[in-house]
Phi, psi and omega in degrees: 000143181291131178271122177272107183292148180266020179215167180217156179244131180297138176283156176275196182305137176059033168077017179229167181233146182282155173068031181290138174259097183266093181238014179242183177284134181266143176226148179225140176233141177232118177262102182264095185253178180288326184253340183208158168243123180239123177249129178237134174239132182224158173239146176244120183283179184298332181262012177089004181287135184251134180218131173285126182244355178197136177224146176213125180236129183223139175304136182277138175225133177099007179238138178218119180053043177081005181242138176285122180245342176224097189298314184293320177295321178294317179300317180296319179295319178296317181296317179295321177295319179296319180298319177299313186292332185254010188304322184249015180268137182253020179234155176297144179286143177281176173295151185261141167268127183239148179264149179227147174205188180132156182292348178283349182270134177218165181237158180211143176272136183225166176225153176219141184229138172237120181261167175049057184299316181198160176253355181267119184294341181266357183272142181245165181293135182255170174300320182299317181290326176294319177296323178298320179296319180293322177301321180294340181273354181300127178284154173283132179239151180291167183301328183269006183250165184224135177274115184273305182221146167233111189248112177298132177267307179197164180241156172235124178251109187054248181258004182269111182263165175072026179279129179272322179228106182279349183298128180098347178274156175264143179176166181252339179225134179239125178236141179236140168255129187228163177241117182253141179244127186233143177219172177284128183300318182296320180294318178293319181294328179295324176295316179299317181297322179295318179292314181292330176293340176274006178089017181246167174248151178257124181263331180194164175237150176216141174296129189301317178296331175293321176291316180302324179299326178298330187267338189234338185265145174272160178298325180295318178298315181294327179287317183288322184122122185206152173250123177256129178235117179256107181271100182266196182287321184244341181218163170243118183264131182245132176222132180249132181241140173213144177053033173087357182229159178283128184247347179200144175224153177204153177237123178258125183282049178225124179212198182303327179300317182292323176301314181292318181296329174299321178291325176303315182287316184292315185269341183068045182232164178297159182301315181300321179292320179295320178296316179296320178296321178298314182289324186271325187240355187289148174205144182288342180245110180301324183289353180280350179243157181296138182295334183262359184292127178249143178229160181259129179234131181295132178263197177287160189308318187284344183249346178075190183293154180235149174264124180227156177286129179298327181296329177295322176298312183293324179295320178297317179293324178297317180299312181292320179296319178297319177299315181298316181297322178291325176294325178296315177302318179299316180295323178295318179294322179296337179286348182104355180279137177267333179229162178290142179303155184304324181277001172073218183243139173240120179258141173213184184091162184301326180296336180286352179280353180300123179306136180085358183297317181297319180294319178297318179296321179295327179291328187258322187265139174282149176090178181296148178223135173213155174253129189241127168276171178289159176300147180284130180231140177305127177094354179282118181301150182304322183292347178260001178272056185226152176307336178303329186250016179298318180296319180301312179294321180296321177298319178298311181297322178298313180299328179282318185281343184232061182295335182294329177292328176293322178298316181297323180294313181297323183287331190248357178246133178283169181299124176076014180216158178246093194283142179294142175094006178293153186237158185238040186295336182295345175304330186302319180298321179289327179296323181281313182210096183304331184294337185296329187245012177275153182299141180285000000 
C-alpha cells in the first residue's frame, strides 16, 4: 500500500530538485484544466514509498469548461508544463494518466444478470462469471459516445442482496448493480490529441471527481456516505459515495471562470482585472466587509484604474456562490437521495479557496461541511498543498493505485487514438480487494 508521508520537501526551480535518486517506478499525471495545466511525476520505491520528483504548472490555454477549444494552444501549455516537471530527470517519462471532465459527461445506473451459473452443487462463482455479469450491465451508447467507467456497486446472489464480492459463493443467479460514466468520444479524444501532440503518451483516463476523491476523502467518509464537490475553473464536479464506492456523478457548468466573468459584467472591467479583484478582495459574505470600503480595480487601457465598493465585489460573488450551492442540492436530489449523506459535503478545487466559502456553505447546506486540500506526499511543494491541486494529486494517485486500467487502455486503444468500446473490467479486482492492484 502506498504510504502517505506526513511531510513534504520543497521543489527547486521549476518544480524539480537536484541530485534525485530515481530508483523506483515512475508515474506521471497531467491535470488539463480550464485555468491551469499541472504535471506531476512521482516514483514509488520497492517498499511502496511514494515521492514527488517533478512538478510543472502552466497557465492553461485552449480549454473551456472541460473542452479543448484551441488544440495548438492546449498542446503548448501541456508541453511547457511537462518540460518543467522533467527538467532534472534523467529517465524517459512514463505514460500519463489524465483527468477528464465537462458537461458532456453523464452517469447512469445499470444492471446485469447471469442465469444458470452452474449445475454442480459444489461449484462456486468465479471471477469469470462475475466479469460476465458486469459485461451484461454495460449500457448502450451512441456512436459519438464513449464508455469511461463501469463501477460495480453491489451484487445479488440468488436472494442474497448487498454482496460486495460474490467470488467463492454458491448460487444459480448473479446480478450486479453498476454505475456507468459516459462522455462524448470526440471531446475525450481531443484531450488525448493535445497530450500526444506534446510528445507524450496517454496510459489511462480517469473522471476528475473520481480522482479528486483519491486525494481528499477518507475511507470512512466514502463508506459512511459523502458528497464531494470539486470547484474547478470551468466546471464543478459532483461525486456521491456510499458503502465505499461512487454511486452518482454530475458536472455543473459553473466554476471559477463564471465567478470572475460575473465581476467583468458587474464592474465593467477586463477579465484579468476581475480575476485579480476576486482573489484580492473577494469574500462570500458581503456583510463581512465595511459598507464604505473602496478598492482600486484596473480598468480598460483607455480609462485607467477604477474605484469600486468592495462590498459590490463580494455581493456578486455571493450571488453566484449561492446559485452554485443550490445547484449542488439539486444534483444530490437528482441522484435519488432525500437527505444529505451522514459525512456531509467535502469541497475542494480552486473555487473552494474563496474566503467565507465554508461559512456560506454551512448556512445553505444541511450536514457537515469541510474544505479539503490534497493528501500530503513526500516531495509535494508547499504551493501545491492547496485545494487548487487536489485533482492533480488525485490523478497521480489514481494512476498508481489502478495500474490495471492502464493495461486495459494500452491493449484496447490504437496508437494516437482513444478507441470506442474499450473496457474497464480490471476495476473488478480493485472492487473486491483494492490492495491487489496497488503499487508494491
